[in-house]
ZAVODREN-497807 format. One line per 5 residues: for each residue x, y, z of C-alpha. Coordinates in pm, 1 decimal. Each point is the difference from the previous one (the first is absolute). Layout:
// ZAVODREN-497807
X:Y:Z | ... $
// end
This chain:
// ZAVODREN-497807
-2453.3:3297.9:5908.1 | 275.9:58.6:-314.3 | 70.3:-264.3:-161.8 | 410.4:-137.2:-1.7 | 120.4:-290.9:-264.6 $
344.8:-203.2:123.3 | 283.0:86.8:-267.8 | 36.4:-332.1:-198.2 | 217.4:-251.5:93.3 | 380.5:2.5:-156.5 $
135.0:-325.2:-154.2 | 362.7:-53.1:-22.8 | 130.2:36.8:-343.8 | 194.9:-341.8:-100.5 | 312.8:38.1:-252.7 $
133.8:-101.8:-312.3 | -178.2:-389.6:19.4 | -327.4:141.5:123.7 | -182.4:41.6:-362.0 | -129.6:257.6:-172.8 $
-378.7:29.0:-26.3 | -197.1:99.7:-290.1 | -191.8:271.1:189.1 | 88.4:130.9:415.7 | -143.1:357.8:101.0 $
46.9:-83.0:395.8 | 287.0:231.1:7.4 | -107.4:281.7:-135.9 | -306.2:-45.2:206.1 | 187.9:26.8:317.0 $
140.4:282.6:-117.2 | -246.7:255.3:-85.9 | -222.7:-185.9:321.6 | -45.8:299.9:181.1 | -197.4:184.4:-281.5 $
-165.8:-356.2:-51.9 | -105.6:-21.6:332.8 | -127.1:350.8:20.1 | -205.3:2.9:-266.6 | -120.5:-366.7:150.0 $
-99.5:164.9:334.0 | -202.5:271.5:-156.8 | -204.6:-237.8:-164.1 | -74.4:-211.8:367.7 | -45.0:279.5:147.0 $
-277.2:107.6:-299.2 | -178.2:-270.3:54.4 | -104.9:-29.6:-366.3 | 215.7:-289.6:-133.6 | -131.4:-42.6:-390.0 $
-77.1:310.6:-231.9 | 100.7:272.6:224.2 | 187.5:295.3:28.0 | 318.0:-138.0:-38.9 | -110.8:-130.1:-329.6 $
-69.2:318.9:-93.2 | 302.8:167.2:142.3 | 192.2:-274.3:-232.8 | -221.7:79.1:-265.8 | 92.9:342.7:-22.2 $
380.0:-54.2:28.3 | -23.8:-266.7:-282.0 | -147.0:264.9:-214.6 | 252.0:272.1:46.9 | 280.3:-256.7:-35.8 $
-184.2:-109.3:-346.4 | -146.2:317.0:-109.6 | -337.7:-220.2:-21.2 | -363.2:242.2:74.9 | -70.9:-299.7:110.8 $
113.4:-283.3:223.0 | -241.6:-246.6:120.3 | 131.4:-242.2:237.8 | -151.3:-411.1:-20.8 | 95.5:-311.1:145.3 $
233.9:-120.9:-244.7 | 126.7:103.0:-339.5 | -221.2:-297.5:-170.1 | -282.3:153.7:106.3 | 102.9:334.0:-110.6 $
-33.0:-146.7:-325.3 | -331.9:-132.8:22.0 | -86.6:318.1:116.1 | 175.5:209.6:-221.9 | -122.6:-162.1:-299.7 $
-342.8:-5.2:104.6 | 22.9:363.4:68.3 | 83.2:103.6:-344.8 | -254.0:-172.2:-126.0 | 81.7:-395.0:-86.6 $
-329.1:-193.3:-89.5 | -97.2:-349.5:-16.1 | 166.6:-190.1:-279.8 | 222.8:309.1:-94.4 | 316.4:-96.9:-102.7 $
367.3:130.7:199.3 | 288.2:-36.8:-220.9 | 315.9:-95.7:248.5 | 329.4:-135.2:-9.4 | 104.4:-351.4:15.7 $
266.3:31.7:219.8 | -110.1:138.0:313.9 | -148.8:-134.1:348.1 | -328.0:-233.2:-78.7 | -154.3:331.5:257.5 $
-24.5:225.3:-331.5 | -184.0:-229.4:-142.0 | -210.3:-106.0:237.6 | -123.0:323.9:94.5 | -153.6:69.3:-320.0 $
-175.2:-310.7:73.0 | -138.3:105.0:307.6 | -114.7:271.1:-124.1 | -201.1:-115.8:-282.2 | 228.5:-28.5:-270.1 $
186.1:-220.8:-239.1 | 380.3:-2.8:-35.8 | 152.3:11.5:-339.0 | 354.6:-97.3:71.2 | 278.2:186.6:-279.4 $
368.2:-39.7:-5.1 | 269.0:173.6:134.4 | 257.1:297.1:-176.6 | 349.9:-181.4:-110.6 | 190.0:162.4:214.5 $
-175.5:59.9:341.9 | -283.7:-112.7:216.4 | -300.2:220.9:-66.6 | -270.0:-80.6:-286.4 | 84.4:29.9:-338.2 $
-203.5:304.0:-165.2 | -36.7:-198.6:-326.0 | -111.6:-321.6:172.3 | -280.4:248.6:158.0 | -126.4:71.8:-304.1 $
20.2:-296.8:-172.9 | -185.4:-161.1:296.4 | -325.9:305.8:-42.3 | -358.3:-158.0:-70.0 | -304.4:181.1:-9.1 $
-58.8:-95.0:363.4 | 312.1:108.4:127.6 | -23.0:345.1:261.5 | 294.7:22.9:170.5 | 370.8:-55.9:-4.8 $
232.7:-71.4:268.4 | 327.3:25.4:58.0 | 308.4:-129.2:230.0 | 235.4:184.0:161.8 | 225.8:-299.2:78.9 $
304.0:-45.4:244.7 | 200.5:324.3:-99.4 | -165.8:170.8:-300.9 | -274.7:129.5:-143.7 | -193.2:-137.0:-272.5 $
-12.0:216.2:-366.4 | -283.4:191.8:117.6 | 22.6:235.2:-271.7 | -38.5:-259.6:-262.4 | -295.9:-175.6:178.2 $
-155.7:345.3:40.3 | 35.9:55.8:-424.4 | -177.3:-320.3:17.3 | -266.8:69.9:207.3 | -61.2:318.2:-159.6 $
-26.9:-154.7:-341.4 | -264.2:-247.7:153.5 | -191.2:176.0:236.1 | 152.4:-200.6:314.9 | 31.7:105.6:372.5 $
315.8:-57.0:111.3 | 76.0:-113.5:364.2 | 288.7:-81.0:184.8 | 158.9:-274.8:158.6 | 229.0:208.0:219.6 $
29.3:-249.1:280.3 | 343.3:-32.2:23.6 | 106.9:385.2:-111.4 | 5.9:248.4:301.8 | 223.3:256.3:-101.5 $
57.0:-81.4:-391.9 | -87.2:322.2:-199.4 | -60.9:90.1:-373.7 | 72.1:361.1:-82.0 | -52.7:26.9:355.3 $
-338.6:-122.4:18.4 | -5.0:-311.1:270.1 | -70.2:-336.3:-128.7 | -425.1:-64.9:73.2 | -70.2:354.2:-160.7 $
122.2:-63.6:-347.6 | -349.0:-87.3:-95.9 | -347.7:-15.3:148.1 | 127.6:-124.2:360.0 | 227.8:-289.1:154.2 $
72.2:-163.3:304.1 | 304.1:-60.3:260.2 | 51.3:-340.0:207.6 | 109.3:34.2:343.5 | 91.6:-387.6:28.6 $
258.2:-12.0:304.3 | 272.1:-81.5:-308.5 | -114.9:285.6:-200.0 | 249.7:322.0:-22.6 | -217.8:168.0:243.2 $
-118.5:-320.3:200.0 | -259.1:-30.1:279.4 | 22.6:-244.0:266.9 | -278.2:-191.7:-189.1 | -233.1:65.0:-307.4 $
-101.7:347.5:-110.7 | -65.8:172.1:-331.0 | -93.9:365.6:-148.8 | -193.1:133.7:-281.0 | 170.1:285.6:-185.2 $
-199.2:256.0:-219.6 | -14.8:366.7:-134.8 | -384.7:-119.6:-105.7 | -230.0:177.3:277.2 | -273.1:-239.8:-118.5 $
184.1:-334.9:9.9 | 122.3:126.3:369.5 | -332.7:-2.0:67.6 | -89.1:-313.9:-79.1 | 256.7:-169.2:108.1 $
-25.3:157.8:399.3 | -359.4:-142.4:-19.8 | 125.9:-348.9:-138.1 | 193.7:-67.6:245.7 | -230.7:50.3:284.9 $
-287.8:-190.8:-112.0 | -115.5:280.2:-268.2 | -64.5:244.4:272.9 | -32.0:325.0:-112.8 | 100.3:333.0:183.6 $
254.7:-1.5:290.0 | 114.4:-322.6:155.5 | 370.0:75.1:27.8 | 66.6:32.1:361.9 | -381.9:-15.8:45.6 $
-129.9:-257.7:210.2 | -211.5:-213.6:-66.8 | -122.5:197.4:-308.0 | -301.6:-281.5:-30.8 | -273.9:242.6:-57.2 $
145.5:136.6:-291.7 | -173.9:-70.3:-311.9 | 150.7:-312.4:-227.7 | 48.9:111.5:-328.0 | 167.3:-258.1:-209.8 $
73.4:-379.5:108.8 | 349.3:56.8:170.6 | 186.0:-260.9:210.9 | 216.8:66.4:306.6 | 343.3:66.9:-116.7 $
150.3:267.6:309.2 | 318.1:43.2:87.5 | 56.1:-86.2:343.6 | 164.8:292.9:213.3 | 311.8:-171.4:145.0 $
79.1:-69.8:-352.8 | -64.5:359.6:-62.0 | 242.4:101.9:306.2 | 342.4:-196.5:-114.1 | -44.5:118.3:-374.2 $
-38.7:339.2:129.7 | 324.3:-24.2:196.4 | 171.8:-181.1:-290.0 | -87.4:212.9:-273.8 | 209.2:271.0:167.5 $
257.1:-240.7:-105.3 | -61.5:-119.0:-347.9 | 279.4:213.4:-176.6 | 288.5:-81.8:183.1 | -143.3:-406.6:-4.5 $
-56.6:58.0:-400.9 | 364.5:157.0:-9.2 | 115.6:-325.7:175.4 | -165.2:-234.4:-206.0 | 155.6:172.3:-288.5 $
378.9:-24.0:175.2 | -64.8:-385.4:32.7 | -148.0:-23.2:-370.0 | 277.0:100.5:-205.8 | 235.3:-168.4:244.8 $
-147.2:-320.8:-120.3 | -25.3:132.5:-322.7 | 412.1:94.7:-6.8 | 94.6:-331.8:117.7 | -230.5:-208.6:-231.0 $
-24.8:183.0:-360.3 | 192.8:-181.7:-268.2 | 13.6:-313.4:249.7 | -43.2:-321.5:-225.7 | -367.6:-135.3:52.8 $
-120.5:334.7:113.5 | -200.3:126.6:-336.7 | -107.5:331.2:141.0 | 17.3:224.7:334.8 | -222.2:258.7:45.8 $
186.8:292.1:-42.2 | 54.1:-59.7:-333.9 | -329.3:-10.2:-113.4 | -109.6:299.8:-136.4 | -175.9:329.6:153.3 $
-238.2:229.2:-154.1 | 72.1:347.1:8.4 | -134.9:223.4:294.2 | -45.1:-358.4:183.7 | 192.5:-119.7:343.9 $
58.5:-315.1:106.7 | -124.2:-113.2:374.9 | 157.7:-345.3:74.0 | -283.3:-215.3:146.3 | 129.1:-360.5:-138.0 $
361.7:-67.0:-127.1 | -99.3:-243.2:-241.1 | 263.7:-162.8:-237.2 | -43.4:-177.1:-340.2 | 223.2:-301.6:45.7 $
38.9:-351.8:-171.7 | -22.1:-305.0:191.3 | -273.2:240.1:263.7 | -156.5:-306.7:201.5 | 375.4:-197.1:66.5 $
163.9:347.8:112.0 | -288.1:54.8:222.1 | 61.9:-329.0:95.7 | 374.3:51.5:82.0 | -74.0:348.9:223.5 $
-278.8:-150.8:191.6 | 261.7:-280.5:57.8 | 252.3:253.4:122.7 | -286.1:161.1:219.9 | -84.4:267.0:-301.0 $
-378.1:143.3:24.0 | -126.4:49.5:-375.4 | -289.5:-4.0:-148.1 | -199.2:-36.0:-374.0 | -163.0:279.2:-159.2 $
-219.7:-181.3:-147.8 | 34.9:-362.2:-21.2 | -296.2:-11.1:-263.4 | -150.1:288.0:-228.3 | -320.9:53.5:49.2 $
-176.4:-59.5:-325.0 | 126.2:-359.5:102.7 | -116.3:2.8:348.2 | -268.4:-326.9:102.0 | -225.8:275.9:96.5 $
-66.4:148.7:-326.7 | 15.3:-331.1:-212.9 | -353.4:88.4:-121.1 | 104.1:288.9:-186.9 | 255.0:-228.9:-255.8 $
328.9:130.8:-12.3 | 241.3:-234.1:-41.3 | 401.5:-71.0:-12.5 | 163.3:204.2:-230.8 | -257.7:283.5:-21.2 $
171.6:244.7:169.7 | 355.6:-78.4:-7.1 | 178.6:301.6:151.3 | -207.2:-9.3:301.1 | 85.0:-397.8:-12.0 $
385.2:49.5:-56.6 | 4.9:236.9:326.0 | -173.9:-255.0:219.2 | 271.1:-232.3:-116.6 | 301.1:177.1:113.1 $
-83.8:276.6:277.2 | 104.0:-32.2:342.2 | -5.8:247.1:288.9 | 314.1:72.9:253.3 | -46.3:113.5:335.0 $
-91.0:383.2:43.6 | -44.7:200.5:253.0 | 109.7:280.6:187.4 | 118.7:-184.2:251.0 | 200.0:-174.3:-230.2 $
403.4:18.8:93.4 | 256.0:25.3:-319.6 | 161.8:-278.4:131.5 | -306.9:-224.2:-48.8 | -47.4:99.8:-349.1 $
371.9:-94.1:-57.8 | -52.4:-309.3:140.5 | -331.9:-55.8:-226.4 | 213.4:93.7:-316.0 | 275.0:-278.4:101.3 $
-201.1:-293.6:-3.3 | -140.0:100.0:-333.7 | 330.0:72.9:-142.2 | 87.9:-333.2:141.3 | -347.0:-179.3:-152.1 $
86.3:135.7:-323.0 | 420.8:-73.4:-6.6 | -117.6:-359.8:117.4 | 247.7:63.1:323.3 | -101.7:-222.5:333.2 $
-67.9:224.5:312.5 $
// end
């Protein structure tokens, strides 16, 4: 008996006074629902809902899109980082240099993989790790460096690789936000030993829950990652039920991707380039409205992009004076924002034992004081962008609403 899935219920779109959420994908989801429904029905008919044939199909599609030799689907971008570090050879107690300005999962993944995070400052004009700061952080225990591609651009991979090559370090990329970003035609995550993608719902390519992937051109790294994601079992486990008799070669975990998430992602991947272009249009509109406005220190479109690289706007991050006051005003007007990030990693309580102090990494600390993310997603209307910008102008001009 064939499965049937009802269409998601429509919700009435409100008008000018409805507010502007920070993220909303409901309209896009309804628009491609027939494709999603078709893929999900295939999963339900197949009867294998985790680590099955739909995951395998999505992996092949992701390899075609990114150019990766191997895409390994897992249950989250965070687990993808842990598996990548382990598969790339991280040993207990090894140090991994990471930027101080990024999501905490970058550093906690190092801990979960058995390593020790060492924090470095970010570049002066951008969000990525500073290669000179990487060089200064190298010790005789350093084994890897993990640059992070943030918001709308790649880290300085050429600079990071120069330092890594000089010190014999392995480069792994936290490319969780970087689907679609390329340097010289090479996709993010393939500029070192390997990288990862996150498919958290708000990402440029988002699931309807948690999911992630590991990207690599290294056969050995891919083989180890595939074992690690399914309890360390060797041999074929993907789309092979149950695989319990396969020998356990390494101590892995349960990091498998669900097939229903793969079904959603496979449908949305076909629309990814159009979504990326829509994000670019909206980001340019923000830039044109906010550029030069008193109180706005920087708009993302004015930051330098290295030759051969492209921007893919996942987060539209402005740097502003009175960040918290502006966020409060926008919230009062029904406009959602997010702070990326309120505290740099070296000053997070969970890393207090590492001994960092305020002032140690000043660029990361300054960005944490000034950065504010504005609403940006393909469903966002140009009029909503203008409404956000109008409110920002009022805040800095001192005019009442």
